[in-house]
N, C-alpha and C positions, 0 to 999 in steps of 0.2 A: 713477335708482336701480333701476328695474324691470329694465333690462338687466343691471346688476351682480348683482342677486339671481338672475336666471335663470342667468347664467354661473356664479355661485358655487355654487348648489345643484346644477347639472348637473356641475360639477367633481367633486363628491362621489360622484355616481352618476347613471345614466340614470333618468329619471322620465317618467311620462305627464303630460299637461297638467293634469289634475285634481289630482294629487298635488303638482305644482310650484306650482300656484295656492294650495293649502292651506298649503304651507310659506312662501310669500311672505306670505300673509295672517297667519300666525302671527308672522312676523318684524316686519312693519310694523304689525300690530294694527289698531285702529280709527282710528288717526291718518291712515293713507293706504291705504284699502282698494283692492284691485286688481280691476278688472272684466274680464270676458271681452273687452270692447271695447278694452281696453288691452293685456291679456296676449297674446292671439293675434296681433294685428298685430306686436307686439314680437318674438314667436317667429318669425313669417314674415320679418321684417327680418333677424334673426340667421341664419336658414336661408339666405336669399338671399345674405348676406355670407359664407357658408361657415363660420360660427362654430358652428353646430349641425347635427346630422343628425337625421332622423326616420325611423323604421321602423314598420311596422304589425305588431302581434302580436295573436293571438286574445285576446279579453276573457274574463271569467268567464262571461258570457252569450253572446248571439249577436253583440253588437257588438264590433268590433275596436278596439284602443287604439293610438294613436300614441305611441310611446316616443321621447323626445328624449334626445340625448346630445351631449356637447361634442366638437368636432373638435380636432385638434392646434392649428389656427389659433385656435379658441375658447379653448383653454387658454392660449395665448400672449397673447391679448387680455386675458383675465382678469388674468393676472399683470402685464401692463403697466398696467392700470387700478388695480390694487392698489399698484403701485410709485409711480405718479404720479396720485393722486386729484385730481379737480377741487377748486378752492377751496371750492365749496359743499358738497362731501363732507367737508370738514374743519370748516367753520364752522356748518353746520346739524346740530343734535344728532341728529335721526332719521336723516339721511343718514350721519352718522358712525357710528352704531350699525350700520347696514347694512354699511358698510365693515369695521367690527370683526368682524362675523359671519364674514367670509371672509378676513381678514388672515392667519390661520394658514396659508393655502395659499401664501403668499409664502415661498419656502424660505430666504431669506437673513434672518437675525435682524437684521442691521444695517439692512437695508431696512425691516423691520417697525418698528424703533426710529425710523427717520427719519420715517415716517408719523406715529407717535405724537408725535414732537417738533414736527411741524407743528401738531398739535392743541394741544399744550402752549403753543406760541408764540401761537396764537390766543387761548387762555384767559388768557394773561398780559397781553394788551392790555386796558387799562381800558375797560369798557363798562357800559351800563345800559339799561334799558327807557325811562328818562325822563332828561331833561337840563334843567338850569336854568342860564342864562347860559353855555351851551356846555360845562358840566361835568356829569359823571354824578351823578345823585341817589342818595344812599345810603339804605338802608332807614330809618335813624333820621330822615332828613330828609323822607321821603315824606309827603304831605298827608293820607293816610287809611289806615285799617287794611288795606284791600285791596291798595293799592300797596305798603305795608310788607310784607305777606305775600308778594307776588310777588317782591320784592327779597330778602327773607330766605330764601325757598326757593331762589331762583337762587344766592344766595351759598353756602348749605349744599351744594347739589348741585355747584357749581363747586369748592368746597374738597375734596369727596370725590373728584371726578374728577381734580383735580390730584394728590392723594395717590396715587391708583391709577396715573396716568400716570408719576409718579416711580418707583414700585415696579416697574411693568412695564418701563420703559426700563432701569432698573438690572439687572433680571433678563435682559433681552435682550442687554445689553452685557457681561454677566459671563462 
């Protein structure tokens, strides 16, 4: 998801590393903090793959800043990743939110809707955090108030997400 975030934010405008890190941190929040030890090697890989360019500009003080921008190859790569997200980018809630943050860059509304349909299909598959005799445990059947809470919150969140997906897909297909 780090590379998708880098490509997505740089699709919008060139940034220096510090600003890019701040935007990624704001998107992923406390759930998945990004360290310099992860960010800068990822940037180096993307530069080596010719997906990013970097140039040096004078900073506000004495230090120069490296400004990162997306190459045409990087733009093509981002759009390909948005068109065909990995299964984990559909099934993992935080990864899906990262995908959603940049899905607007995909110019074809039908392709955007197709990605949302994949998430919709995933949500329509019965699942639970807990199982009994191979069957999902419903909130009302959970053995304690804590598991009941987990299941009720997940059910409410899922219902709201399904409603939004239906609305968004209708809007994209109209």
